[in-house]
N, C-alpha and C positions, 0 to 999 in steps of 0.2 A: 772371494772367500767369504764366509760366512760366519757369525756366531752363532752357535745354540744354546740357548738358556733353558733349564729347566726347574722346577721346583717340585718337588718328589717327597713321597713319605719315607721317612728313614730306614724302615725296613726293606724297603725294595733296592737299597743301594747295593749290597753285596751282589744280587742277580744282577744288576745292571753292571758293575765292574766288571763281572766273568764275561758277558756277553761282548762288553767292549774287548776283551781280550784277544776275543775271535777276529779282529777287525785287521787286516793286514795294513800295515802303517798308520795304525790309530795314532792320531796326534796327540793325545792327553787329555784331561779334564782338571779343571779346578774344582772342588768341592767344599761348601761351605756350610755351616750350620745357619740356620733361617727360623724365624718365626713370623706368621702371617695369618692373615684370616682374608677370606674372599666373599664375595659377593655369591650367595646363594638363594636364588627365590623361593625355594622349598622350606629352606629352614628359618624358623622364626627369630626375628630379629630380639635381641638383648634387652631389658629395660634400663634406660641412662647412659651416658656418656662413659661412666666408669667401666662398664659393662662390655661396652662396645671399643674399650681402649685397651682392656685387658681379655679380649676372648681371641687370643692369638694358640695355635698350636704348632709345635715343633716340625720344622722341615729341613729338609737338605737342598740347596742350591747347587746345581752343578753348570758350569760352564765349557763349552768345546769349540774353539775355532779350528773350522775345517774346510777343507777345498767344495767347492760349489757342488761337486759331482759325488760326493759323498755324504752330505746333509740329509737327504731323503731317506737313505738308509738307516741312519743314525737315528732320525726322529722315529721310524716305524719301529726301532728296538725300544725306545725310551716307550711309547706308547704301548707297544706290547707288554712290556716287563711291568710298568707302573700303572698301567689302566687296570680297575676293578670295577668300575662301575659305581663307587660308592663316593658322596659328597668329599671334598676334600682328597681326592687324588692327585690334584697338584695341576701345574700348566706347563706349556712347551712354547718358546717363541724363538722365532729365526730373525737375525737383523744382518745386514751386510757390514763388512769388515773394510773399510778403506784402506788401511794400513796394518801391516804385522812385519813386527820386527823381533827375531831372538835374539836376548842381549847378549848371549854367548858369541855371537857372531861378529 
């Protein structure tokens, strides 16, 4: 199993949720509000520590634990829907899951 994590623009979430509804056996996802700032080489840096500590934009973070064979398709959908080519589109990363247990079982 793998965990897909993505930080995306909030406006992209409705389309992403709709796309995942078409996945057979979609495992579900956790959605959280997030704020952050990334390293953008072409963006001028703010002056002073105060600017650096307050230059955050609102984002959405999603987490999905999925079977290995489902990961590539899910990441492709995230990229297709959330990529605009603009600075701040977000990030996606995948990590291994050593153990997964549903608490209801």
